[in-house]
PDB file of N, CA, C and O in Angstrom:
ATOM      1  N   MET A   1     -12.022  70.961  46.276  1.00  0.00           N
ATOM      2  CA  MET A   1     -12.342  71.518  47.579  1.00  0.00           C
ATOM      3  C   MET A   1     -11.200  71.201  48.545  1.00  0.00           C
ATOM      4  O   MET A   1     -10.669  70.091  48.550  1.00  0.00           O
ATOM      5  N   THR A   2     -10.832  72.186  49.357  1.00  0.00           N
ATOM      6  CA  THR A   2      -9.760  71.993  50.335  1.00  0.00           C
ATOM      7  C   THR A   2     -10.357  71.913  51.744  1.00  0.00           C
ATOM      8  O   THR A   2     -11.561  72.081  51.934  1.00  0.00           O
ATOM      9  N   ALA A   3      -9.499  71.656  52.712  1.00  0.00           N
ATOM     10  CA  ALA A   3      -9.942  71.568  54.110  1.00  0.00           C
ATOM     11  C   ALA A   3     -10.442  72.912  54.627  1.00  0.00           C
ATOM     12  O   ALA A   3     -11.159  72.956  55.627  1.00  0.00           O
ATOM     13  N   GLU A   4     -10.078  74.005  53.965  1.00  0.00           N
ATOM     14  CA  GLU A   4     -10.500  75.339  54.398  1.00  0.00           C
ATOM     15  C   GLU A   4     -11.757  75.803  53.669  1.00  0.00           C
ATOM     16  O   GLU A   4     -12.071  76.993  53.679  1.00  0.00           O
ATOM     17  N   GLN A   5     -12.483  74.873  53.035  1.00  0.00           N
ATOM     18  CA  GLN A   5     -13.668  75.236  52.269  1.00  0.00           C
ATOM     19  C   GLN A   5     -14.877  74.403  52.678  1.00  0.00           C
ATOM     20  O   GLN A   5     -14.754  73.328  53.266  1.00  0.00           O
ATOM     21  N   VAL A   6     -16.043  74.936  52.347  1.00  0.00           N
ATOM     22  CA  VAL A   6     -17.294  74.194  52.489  1.00  0.00           C
ATOM     23  C   VAL A   6     -17.934  74.137  51.111  1.00  0.00           C
ATOM     24  O   VAL A   6     -17.732  75.031  50.289  1.00  0.00           O
ATOM     25  N   ARG A   7     -18.697  73.095  50.863  1.00  0.00           N
ATOM     26  CA  ARG A   7     -19.403  72.964  49.583  1.00  0.00           C
ATOM     27  C   ARG A   7     -20.895  73.126  49.855  1.00  0.00           C
ATOM     28  O   ARG A   7     -21.470  72.434  50.695  1.00  0.00           O
ATOM     29  N   LEU A   8     -21.505  74.056  49.125  1.00  0.00           N
ATOM     30  CA  LEU A   8     -22.936  74.242  49.212  1.00  0.00           C
ATOM     31  C   LEU A   8     -23.515  74.233  47.815  1.00  0.00           C
ATOM     32  O   LEU A   8     -22.791  74.367  46.829  1.00  0.00           O
ATOM     33  N   MET A   9     -24.822  74.075  47.737  1.00  0.00           N
ATOM     34  CA  MET A   9     -25.509  74.042  46.450  1.00  0.00           C
ATOM     35  C   MET A   9     -26.292  75.337  46.281  1.00  0.00           C
ATOM     36  O   MET A   9     -27.077  75.713  47.151  1.00  0.00           O
ATOM     37  N   ILE A  10     -26.076  76.016  45.162  1.00  0.00           N
ATOM     38  CA  ILE A  10     -26.803  77.246  44.844  1.00  0.00           C
ATOM     39  C   ILE A  10     -27.519  77.014  43.527  1.00  0.00           C
ATOM     40  O   ILE A  10     -26.884  76.851  42.484  1.00  0.00           O
ATOM     41  N   ASN A  11     -28.838  77.000  43.578  1.00  0.00           N
ATOM     42  CA  ASN A  11     -29.658  76.734  42.386  1.00  0.00           C
ATOM     43  C   ASN A  11     -29.216  75.460  41.679  1.00  0.00           C
ATOM     44  O   ASN A  11     -29.229  75.389  40.450  1.00  0.00           O
ATOM     45  N   GLY A  12     -28.821  74.450  42.464  1.00  0.00           N
ATOM     46  CA  GLY A  12     -28.425  73.168  41.903  1.00  0.00           C
ATOM     47  C   GLY A  12     -26.981  73.063  41.462  1.00  0.00           C
ATOM     48  O   GLY A  12     -26.568  72.021  40.953  1.00  0.00           O
ATOM     49  N   HIS A  13     -26.197  74.124  41.645  1.00  0.00           N
ATOM     50  CA  HIS A  13     -24.787  74.135  41.266  1.00  0.00           C
ATOM     51  C   HIS A  13     -23.912  74.065  42.517  1.00  0.00           C
ATOM     52  O   HIS A  13     -24.129  74.818  43.467  1.00  0.00           O
ATOM     53  N   ALA A  14     -22.937  73.175  42.522  1.00  0.00           N
ATOM     54  CA  ALA A  14     -22.018  73.069  43.644  1.00  0.00           C
ATOM     55  C   ALA A  14     -21.062  74.259  43.654  1.00  0.00           C
ATOM     56  O   ALA A  14     -20.497  74.626  42.624  1.00  0.00           O
ATOM     57  N   VAL A  15     -20.891  74.852  44.826  1.00  0.00           N
ATOM     58  CA  VAL A  15     -19.967  75.975  44.994  1.00  0.00           C
ATOM     59  C   VAL A  15     -19.090  75.685  46.197  1.00  0.00           C
ATOM     60  O   VAL A  15     -19.595  75.331  47.263  1.00  0.00           O
ATOM     61  N   ASP A  16     -17.785  75.830  46.039  1.00  0.00           N
ATOM     62  CA  ASP A  16     -16.845  75.700  47.146  1.00  0.00           C
ATOM     63  C   ASP A  16     -16.492  77.092  47.623  1.00  0.00           C
ATOM     64  O   ASP A  16     -15.957  77.902  46.866  1.00  0.00           O
ATOM     65  N   ALA A  17     -16.794  77.367  48.884  1.00  0.00           N
ATOM     66  CA  ALA A  17     -16.549  78.689  49.462  1.00  0.00           C
ATOM     67  C   ALA A  17     -15.611  78.560  50.658  1.00  0.00           C
ATOM     68  O   ALA A  17     -15.609  77.531  51.333  1.00  0.00           O
ATOM     69  N   PRO A  18     -14.821  79.587  50.924  1.00  0.00           N
ATOM     70  CA  PRO A  18     -13.944  79.542  52.089  1.00  0.00           C
ATOM     71  C   PRO A  18     -14.755  79.451  53.377  1.00  0.00           C
ATOM     72  O   PRO A  18     -15.828  80.045  53.478  1.00  0.00           O
ATOM     73  N   ILE A  19     -14.253  78.719  54.352  1.00  0.00           N
ATOM     74  CA  ILE A  19     -14.896  78.666  55.662  1.00  0.00           C
ATOM     75  C   ILE A  19     -14.992  80.090  56.197  1.00  0.00           C
ATOM     76  O   ILE A  19     -14.021  80.844  56.156  1.00  0.00           O
ATOM     77  N   GLY A  20     -16.160  80.448  56.695  1.00  0.00           N
ATOM     78  CA  GLY A  20     -16.385  81.792  57.225  1.00  0.00           C
ATOM     79  C   GLY A  20     -17.001  82.747  56.229  1.00  0.00           C
ATOM     80  O   GLY A  20     -17.406  83.847  56.606  1.00  0.00           O
ATOM     81  N   ALA A  21     -17.085  82.355  54.951  1.00  0.00           N
ATOM     82  CA  ALA A  21     -17.684  83.219  53.928  1.00  0.00           C
ATOM     83  C   ALA A  21     -19.197  83.246  54.088  1.00  0.00           C
ATOM     84  O   ALA A  21     -19.799  82.284  54.566  1.00  0.00           O
ATOM     85  N   SER A  22     -19.795  84.341  53.690  1.00  0.00           N
ATOM     86  CA  SER A  22     -21.249  84.443  53.726  1.00  0.00           C
ATOM     87  C   SER A  22     -21.848  83.732  52.513  1.00  0.00           C
ATOM     88  O   SER A  22     -21.158  83.452  51.532  1.00  0.00           O
ATOM     89  N   VAL A  23     -23.140  83.451  52.603  1.00  0.00           N
ATOM     90  CA  VAL A  23     -23.844  82.883  51.457  1.00  0.00           C
ATOM     91  C   VAL A  23     -23.794  83.870  50.295  1.00  0.00           C
ATOM     92  O   VAL A  23     -23.666  83.451  49.144  1.00  0.00           O
ATOM     93  N   ALA A  24     -23.890  85.161  50.564  1.00  0.00           N
ATOM     94  CA  ALA A  24     -23.818  86.178  49.507  1.00  0.00           C
ATOM     95  C   ALA A  24     -22.482  86.093  48.774  1.00  0.00           C
ATOM     96  O   ALA A  24     -22.444  86.231  47.551  1.00  0.00           O
ATOM     97  N   ALA A  25     -21.402  85.873  49.489  1.00  0.00           N
ATOM     98  CA  ALA A  25     -20.086  85.741  48.858  1.00  0.00           C
ATOM     99  C   ALA A  25     -20.042  84.493  47.979  1.00  0.00           C
ATOM    100  O   ALA A  25     -19.464  84.519  46.892  1.00  0.00           O
ATOM    101  N   ALA A  26     -20.648  83.404  48.443  1.00  0.00           N
ATOM    102  CA  ALA A  26     -20.691  82.182  47.642  1.00  0.00           C
ATOM    103  C   ALA A  26     -21.518  82.402  46.377  1.00  0.00           C
ATOM    104  O   ALA A  26     -21.142  81.931  45.303  1.00  0.00           O
ATOM    105  N   ILE A  27     -22.635  83.112  46.495  1.00  0.00           N
ATOM    106  CA  ILE A  27     -23.471  83.407  45.323  1.00  0.00           C
ATOM    107  C   ILE A  27     -22.681  84.250  44.319  1.00  0.00           C
ATOM    108  O   ILE A  27     -22.817  84.066  43.109  1.00  0.00           O
ATOM    109  N   ALA A  28     -21.868  85.160  44.811  1.00  0.00           N
ATOM    110  CA  ALA A  28     -21.082  86.031  43.936  1.00  0.00           C
ATOM    111  C   ALA A  28     -20.081  85.235  43.093  1.00  0.00           C
ATOM    112  O   ALA A  28     -19.602  85.724  42.070  1.00  0.00           O
ATOM    113  N   MET A  29     -19.769  84.023  43.520  1.00  0.00           N
ATOM    114  CA  MET A  29     -18.840  83.186  42.762  1.00  0.00           C
ATOM    115  C   MET A  29     -19.498  82.613  41.505  1.00  0.00           C
ATOM    116  O   MET A  29     -18.809  82.125  40.609  1.00  0.00           O
ATOM    117  N   LEU A  30     -20.833  82.674  41.441  1.00  0.00           N
ATOM    118  CA  LEU A  30     -21.584  82.213  40.266  1.00  0.00           C
ATOM    119  C   LEU A  30     -22.083  83.411  39.484  1.00  0.00           C
ATOM    120  O   LEU A  30     -22.071  84.539  39.978  1.00  0.00           O
ATOM    121  N   ASP A  31     -22.520  83.161  38.269  1.00  0.00           N
ATOM    122  CA  ASP A  31     -23.076  84.236  37.442  1.00  0.00           C
ATOM    123  C   ASP A  31     -24.600  84.254  37.603  1.00  0.00           C
ATOM    124  O   ASP A  31     -25.334  84.039  36.638  1.00  0.00           O
ATOM    125  N   VAL A  32     -25.065  84.510  38.826  1.00  0.00           N
ATOM    126  CA  VAL A  32     -26.505  84.609  39.094  1.00  0.00           C
ATOM    127  C   VAL A  32     -26.776  85.868  39.911  1.00  0.00           C
ATOM    128  O   VAL A  32     -25.904  86.372  40.619  1.00  0.00           O
ATOM    129  N   HIS A  33     -27.980  86.350  39.795  1.00  0.00           N
ATOM    130  CA  HIS A  33     -28.426  87.446  40.645  1.00  0.00           C
ATOM    131  C   HIS A  33     -29.247  86.846  41.766  1.00  0.00           C
ATOM    132  O   HIS A  33     -29.746  85.727  41.654  1.00  0.00           O
ATOM    133  N   VAL A  34     -29.382  87.585  42.835  1.00  0.00           N
ATOM    134  CA  VAL A  34     -30.049  87.050  44.011  1.00  0.00           C
ATOM    135  C   VAL A  34     -31.559  86.999  43.833  1.00  0.00           C
ATOM    136  O   VAL A  34     -32.180  85.983  44.143  1.00  0.00           O
ATOM    137  N   ARG A  35     -32.149  88.059  43.346  1.00  0.00           N
ATOM    138  CA  ARG A  35     -33.605  88.084  43.216  1.00  0.00           C
ATOM    139  C   ARG A  35     -34.006  89.059  42.131  1.00  0.00           C
ATOM    140  O   ARG A  35     -33.161  89.698  41.505  1.00  0.00           O
ATOM    141  N   ARG A  36     -35.308  89.164  41.917  1.00  0.00           N
ATOM    142  CA  ARG A  36     -35.862  90.110  40.939  1.00  0.00           C
ATOM    143  C   ARG A  36     -36.825  91.038  41.655  1.00  0.00           C
ATOM    144  O   ARG A  36     -37.513  90.638  42.594  1.00  0.00           O
ATOM    145  N   SER A  37     -36.864  92.271  41.204  1.00  0.00           N
ATOM    146  CA  SER A  37     -37.808  93.244  41.749  1.00  0.00           C
ATOM    147  C   SER A  37     -39.213  92.899  41.240  1.00  0.00           C
ATOM    148  O   SER A  37     -39.352  92.063  40.346  1.00  0.00           O
ATOM    149  N   PRO A  38     -40.249  93.526  41.793  1.00  0.00           N
ATOM    150  CA  PRO A  38     -41.606  93.269  41.300  1.00  0.00           C
ATOM    151  C   PRO A  38     -41.759  93.533  39.798  1.00  0.00           C
ATOM    152  O   PRO A  38     -42.609  92.923  39.149  1.00  0.00           O
ATOM    153  N   SER A  39     -40.952  94.427  39.248  1.00  0.00           N
ATOM    154  CA  SER A  39     -41.028  94.719  37.810  1.00  0.00           C
ATOM    155  C   SER A  39     -40.144  93.785  36.976  1.00  0.00           C
ATOM    156  O   SER A  39     -40.101  93.914  35.753  1.00  0.00           O
ATOM    157  N   GLY A  40     -39.437  92.847  37.620  1.00  0.00           N
ATOM    158  CA  GLY A  40     -38.608  91.885  36.906  1.00  0.00           C
ATOM    159  C   GLY A  40     -37.143  92.251  36.808  1.00  0.00           C
ATOM    160  O   GLY A  40     -36.362  91.500  36.223  1.00  0.00           O
ATOM    161  N   GLU A  41     -36.750  93.384  37.365  1.00  0.00           N
ATOM    162  CA  GLU A  41     -35.357  93.820  37.325  1.00  0.00           C
ATOM    163  C   GLU A  41     -34.494  92.928  38.228  1.00  0.00           C
ATOM    164  O   GLU A  41     -34.880  92.626  39.357  1.00  0.00           O
ATOM    165  N   ARG A  42     -33.339  92.514  37.730  1.00  0.00           N
ATOM    166  CA  ARG A  42     -32.427  91.693  38.531  1.00  0.00           C
ATOM    167  C   ARG A  42     -31.814  92.522  39.653  1.00  0.00           C
ATOM    168  O   ARG A  42     -31.413  93.667  39.447  1.00  0.00           O
ATOM    169  N   ARG A  43     -31.746  91.930  40.838  1.00  0.00           N
ATOM    170  CA  ARG A  43     -31.214  92.616  42.014  1.00  0.00           C
ATOM    171  C   ARG A  43     -30.047  91.817  42.587  1.00  0.00           C
ATOM    172  O   ARG A  43     -29.947  90.608  42.378  1.00  0.00           O
ATOM    173  N   ALA A  44     -29.178  92.497  43.302  1.00  0.00           N
ATOM    174  CA  ALA A  44     -28.026  91.863  43.933  1.00  0.00           C
ATOM    175  C   ALA A  44     -27.792  92.526  45.291  1.00  0.00           C
ATOM    176  O   ALA A  44     -28.347  93.591  45.559  1.00  0.00           O
ATOM    177  N   PRO A  45     -26.975  91.907  46.150  1.00  0.00           N
ATOM    178  CA  PRO A  45     -26.687  92.520  47.444  1.00  0.00           C
ATOM    179  C   PRO A  45     -26.168  93.943  47.276  1.00  0.00           C
ATOM    180  O   PRO A  45     -25.398  94.232  46.360  1.00  0.00           O
ATOM    181  N   LEU A  46     -26.595  94.814  48.159  1.00  0.00           N
ATOM    182  CA  LEU A  46     -26.196  96.214  48.084  1.00  0.00           C
ATOM    183  C   LEU A  46     -25.337  96.606  49.277  1.00  0.00           C
ATOM    184  O   LEU A  46     -24.217  97.087  49.102  1.00  0.00           O
ATOM    185  N   CYS A  47     -25.850  96.404  50.490  1.00  0.00           N
ATOM    186  CA  CYS A  47     -25.147  96.922  51.672  1.00  0.00           C
ATOM    187  C   CYS A  47     -24.146  95.925  52.258  1.00  0.00           C
ATOM    188  O   CYS A  47     -23.118  96.334  52.797  1.00  0.00           O
ATOM    189  N   GLY A  48     -24.429  94.629  52.163  1.00  0.00           N
ATOM    190  CA  GLY A  48     -23.535  93.620  52.713  1.00  0.00           C
ATOM    191  C   GLY A  48     -23.562  93.512  54.220  1.00  0.00           C
ATOM    192  O   GLY A  48     -22.719  92.831  54.805  1.00  0.00           O
ATOM    193  N   MET A  49     -24.531  94.181  54.874  1.00  0.00           N
ATOM    194  CA  MET A  49     -24.597  94.113  56.344  1.00  0.00           C
ATOM    195  C   MET A  49     -26.021  93.939  56.858  1.00  0.00           C
ATOM    196  O   MET A  49     -26.299  94.259  58.014  1.00  0.00           O
ATOM    197  N   GLY A  50     -26.926  93.438  56.023  1.00  0.00           N
ATOM    198  CA  GLY A  50     -28.256  93.073  56.467  1.00  0.00           C
ATOM    199  C   GLY A  50     -29.273  94.183  56.571  1.00  0.00           C
ATOM    200  O   GLY A  50     -30.350  93.971  57.127  1.00  0.00           O
ATOM    201  N   VAL A  51     -28.970  95.365  56.053  1.00  0.00           N
ATOM    202  CA  VAL A  51     -29.879  96.498  56.166  1.00  0.00           C
ATOM    203  C   VAL A  51     -30.815  96.600  54.969  1.00  0.00           C
ATOM    204  O   VAL A  51     -31.995  96.908  55.143  1.00  0.00           O
ATOM    205  N   CYS A  52     -30.325  96.352  53.767  1.00  0.00           N
ATOM    206  CA  CYS A  52     -31.110  96.639  52.559  1.00  0.00           C
ATOM    207  C   CYS A  52     -32.071  95.513  52.156  1.00  0.00           C
ATOM    208  O   CYS A  52     -33.033  95.773  51.433  1.00  0.00           O
ATOM    209  N   PHE A  53     -31.847  94.304  52.590  1.00  0.00           N
ATOM    210  CA  PHE A  53     -32.689  93.143  52.277  1.00  0.00           C
ATOM    211  C   PHE A  53     -32.694  92.777  50.789  1.00  0.00           C
ATOM    212  O   PHE A  53     -33.582  92.046  50.349  1.00  0.00           O
ATOM    213  N   GLU A  54     -31.740  93.259  50.012  1.00  0.00           N
ATOM    214  CA  GLU A  54     -31.651  92.932  48.582  1.00  0.00           C
ATOM    215  C   GLU A  54     -31.101  91.528  48.337  1.00  0.00           C
ATOM    216  O   GLU A  54     -31.166  91.032  47.213  1.00  0.00           O
ATOM    217  N   CYS A  55     -30.570  90.893  49.351  1.00  0.00           N
ATOM    218  CA  CYS A  55     -29.922  89.595  49.173  1.00  0.00           C
ATOM    219  C   CYS A  55     -30.776  88.427  49.669  1.00  0.00           C
ATOM    220  O   CYS A  55     -30.243  87.357  49.964  1.00  0.00           O
ATOM    221  N   ARG A  56     -32.075  88.616  49.763  1.00  0.00           N
ATOM    222  CA  ARG A  56     -32.943  87.563  50.296  1.00  0.00           C
ATOM    223  C   ARG A  56     -32.957  86.334  49.392  1.00  0.00           C
ATOM    224  O   ARG A  56     -33.126  86.435  48.177  1.00  0.00           O
ATOM    225  N   VAL A  57     -32.775  85.171  50.017  1.00  0.00           N
ATOM    226  CA  VAL A  57     -32.769  83.888  49.322  1.00  0.00           C
ATOM    227  C   VAL A  57     -33.498  82.854  50.185  1.00  0.00           C
ATOM    228  O   VAL A  57     -33.864  83.124  51.329  1.00  0.00           O
ATOM    229  N   ARG A  58     -33.695  81.682  49.617  1.00  0.00           N
ATOM    230  CA  ARG A  58     -34.253  80.546  50.358  1.00  0.00           C
ATOM    231  C   ARG A  58     -33.069  79.654  50.729  1.00  0.00           C
ATOM    232  O   ARG A  58     -32.321  79.216  49.855  1.00  0.00           O
ATOM    233  N   ILE A  59     -32.901  79.389  52.019  1.00  0.00           N
ATOM    234  CA  ILE A  59     -31.804  78.545  52.498  1.00  0.00           C
ATOM    235  C   ILE A  59     -32.395  77.344  53.222  1.00  0.00           C
ATOM    236  O   ILE A  59     -33.132  77.491  54.197  1.00  0.00           O
ATOM    237  N   ASP A  60     -32.064  76.161  52.737  1.00  0.00           N
ATOM    238  CA  ASP A  60     -32.579  74.917  53.318  1.00  0.00           C
ATOM    239  C   ASP A  60     -34.087  74.973  53.520  1.00  0.00           C
ATOM    240  O   ASP A  60     -34.602  74.535  54.548  1.00  0.00           O
ATOM    241  N   GLY A  61     -34.790  75.519  52.525  1.00  0.00           N
ATOM    242  CA  GLY A  61     -36.237  75.556  52.542  1.00  0.00           C
ATOM    243  C   GLY A  61     -36.856  76.724  53.287  1.00  0.00           C
ATOM    244  O   GLY A  61     -38.079  76.867  53.287  1.00  0.00           O
ATOM    245  N   ILE A  62     -36.054  77.557  53.917  1.00  0.00           N
ATOM    246  CA  ILE A  62     -36.572  78.709  54.670  1.00  0.00           C
ATOM    247  C   ILE A  62     -36.379  79.972  53.834  1.00  0.00           C
ATOM    248  O   ILE A  62     -35.254  80.358  53.520  1.00  0.00           O
ATOM    249  N   ALA A  63     -37.493  80.604  53.482  1.00  0.00           N
ATOM    250  CA  ALA A  63     -37.466  81.786  52.608  1.00  0.00           C
ATOM    251  C   ALA A  63     -37.071  83.047  53.370  1.00  0.00           C
ATOM    252  O   ALA A  63     -37.070  83.088  54.601  1.00  0.00           O
ATOM    253  N   GLN A  64     -36.736  84.070  52.592  1.00  0.00           N
ATOM    254  CA  GLN A  64     -36.466  85.415  53.098  1.00  0.00           C
ATOM    255  C   GLN A  64     -35.246  85.500  54.024  1.00  0.00           C
ATOM    256  O   GLN A  64     -35.215  86.318  54.943  1.00  0.00           O
ATOM    257  N   GLN A  65     -34.253  84.656  53.778  1.00  0.00           N
ATOM    258  CA  GLN A  65     -33.008  84.708  54.544  1.00  0.00           C
ATOM    259  C   GLN A  65     -32.068  85.718  53.890  1.00  0.00           C
ATOM    260  O   GLN A  65     -31.927  85.728  52.667  1.00  0.00           O
ATOM    261  N   ARG A  66     -31.430  86.560  54.686  1.00  0.00           N
ATOM    262  CA  ARG A  66     -30.477  87.530  54.147  1.00  0.00           C
ATOM    263  C   ARG A  66     -29.129  86.845  53.947  1.00  0.00           C
ATOM    264  O   ARG A  66     -28.442  86.508  54.912  1.00  0.00           O
ATOM    265  N   ALA A  67     -28.760  86.645  52.688  1.00  0.00           N
ATOM    266  CA  ALA A  67     -27.558  85.891  52.345  1.00  0.00           C
ATOM    267  C   ALA A  67     -26.287  86.515  52.907  1.00  0.00           C
ATOM    268  O   ALA A  67     -25.321  85.808  53.194  1.00  0.00           O
ATOM    269  N   CYS A  68     -26.284  87.828  53.064  1.00  0.00           N
ATOM    270  CA  CYS A  68     -25.070  88.485  53.572  1.00  0.00           C
ATOM    271  C   CYS A  68     -24.874  88.255  55.069  1.00  0.00           C
ATOM    272  O   CYS A  68     -23.788  88.496  55.597  1.00  0.00           O
ATOM    273  N   MET A  69     -25.911  87.792  55.749  1.00  0.00           N
ATOM    274  CA  MET A  69     -25.841  87.612  57.202  1.00  0.00           C
ATOM    275  C   MET A  69     -25.703  86.150  57.622  1.00  0.00           C
ATOM    276  O   MET A  69     -25.585  85.856  58.811  1.00  0.00           O
ATOM    277  N   VAL A  70     -25.717  85.230  56.648  1.00  0.00           N
ATOM    278  CA  VAL A  70     -25.674  83.798  56.954  1.00  0.00           C
ATOM    279  C   VAL A  70     -24.347  83.224  56.477  1.00  0.00           C
ATOM    280  O   VAL A  70     -23.966  83.399  55.320  1.00  0.00           O
ATOM    281  N   GLU A  71     -23.652  82.542  57.368  1.00  0.00           N
ATOM    282  CA  GLU A  71     -22.386  81.910  57.013  1.00  0.00           C
ATOM    283  C   GLU A  71     -22.649  80.649  56.198  1.00  0.00           C
ATOM    284  O   GLU A  71     -23.515  79.847  56.549  1.00  0.00           O
ATOM    285  N   ALA A  72     -21.910  80.476  55.119  1.00  0.00           N
ATOM    286  CA  ALA A  72     -22.038  79.281  54.284  1.00  0.00           C
ATOM    287  C   ALA A  72     -21.636  78.058  55.091  1.00  0.00           C
ATOM    288  O   ALA A  72     -20.616  78.054  55.780  1.00  0.00           O
ATOM    289  N   ARG A  73     -22.465  77.012  54.990  1.00  0.00           N
ATOM    290  CA  ARG A  73     -22.210  75.769  55.713  1.00  0.00           C
ATOM    291  C   ARG A  73     -22.184  74.598  54.731  1.00  0.00           C
ATOM    292  O   ARG A  73     -22.807  74.644  53.670  1.00  0.00           O
ATOM    293  N   GLU A  74     -21.464  73.570  55.100  1.00  0.00           N
ATOM    294  CA  GLU A  74     -21.364  72.367  54.294  1.00  0.00           C
ATOM    295  C   GLU A  74     -22.753  71.788  54.029  1.00  0.00           C
ATOM    296  O   GLU A  74     -23.540  71.595  54.956  1.00  0.00           O
ATOM    297  N   GLY A  75     -23.052  71.510  52.739  1.00  0.00           N
ATOM    298  CA  GLY A  75     -24.307  70.885  52.361  1.00  0.00           C
ATOM    299  C   GLY A  75     -25.517  71.784  52.272  1.00  0.00           C
ATOM    300  O   GLY A  75     -26.612  71.320  51.951  1.00  0.00           O
ATOM    301  N   MET A  76     -25.341  73.049  52.547  1.00  0.00           N
ATOM    302  CA  MET A  76     -26.449  74.004  52.511  1.00  0.00           C
ATOM    303  C   MET A  76     -27.066  74.052  51.115  1.00  0.00           C
ATOM    304  O   MET A  76     -26.357  73.997  50.110  1.00  0.00           O
ATOM    305  N   GLN A  77     -28.389  74.156  51.066  1.00  0.00           N
ATOM    306  CA  GLN A  77     -29.133  74.264  49.803  1.00  0.00           C
ATOM    307  C   GLN A  77     -29.678  75.682  49.695  1.00  0.00           C
ATOM    308  O   GLN A  77     -30.471  76.105  50.535  1.00  0.00           O
ATOM    309  N   VAL A  78     -29.262  76.413  48.676  1.00  0.00           N
ATOM    310  CA  VAL A  78     -29.658  77.816  48.490  1.00  0.00           C
ATOM    311  C   VAL A  78     -30.389  77.964  47.164  1.00  0.00           C
ATOM    312  O   VAL A  78     -29.954  77.433  46.142  1.00  0.00           O
ATOM    313  N   ARG A  79     -31.503  78.688  47.187  1.00  0.00           N
ATOM    314  CA  ARG A  79     -32.249  79.003  45.963  1.00  0.00           C
ATOM    315  C   ARG A  79     -32.392  80.508  45.868  1.00  0.00           C
ATOM    316  O   ARG A  79     -32.804  81.175  46.817  1.00  0.00           O
ATOM    317  N   THR A  80     -32.042  81.029  44.699  1.00  0.00           N
ATOM    318  CA  THR A  80     -32.246  82.450  44.432  1.00  0.00           C
ATOM    319  C   THR A  80     -33.437  82.573  43.496  1.00  0.00           C
ATOM    320  O   THR A  80     -33.975  81.558  43.053  1.00  0.00           O
ATOM    321  N   ASP A  81     -33.854  83.773  43.189  1.00  0.00           N
ATOM    322  CA  ASP A  81     -34.947  83.997  42.243  1.00  0.00           C
ATOM    323  C   ASP A  81     -34.451  84.083  40.810  1.00  0.00           C
ATOM    324  O   ASP A  81     -35.255  84.221  39.889  1.00  0.00           O
ATOM    325  N   ASP A  82     -33.123  84.003  40.602  1.00  0.00           N
ATOM    326  CA  ASP A  82     -32.561  84.146  39.257  1.00  0.00           C
ATOM    327  C   ASP A  82     -32.909  82.970  38.382  1.00  0.00           C
ATOM    328  O   ASP A  82     -32.514  82.930  37.217  1.00  0.00           O
TER     329      ASP A  82
END
């Protein structure tokens, strides 16, 4: 990790992301999908600007957060449905 990065935890895995990156960008650095549809299909961010709600995750215990709209912060705990 460099001075220009933050470390967050995604599903228990440490991820170093550039300062200013979204949580969705940090998730993209791992081989995980964000959530599953009601039928079990894996879903991932689609619009990247908070309109589609496909990137919903749990951040620091708060559910239904749009990962594309939240800046990654040091020590953040993120859970996806993957």
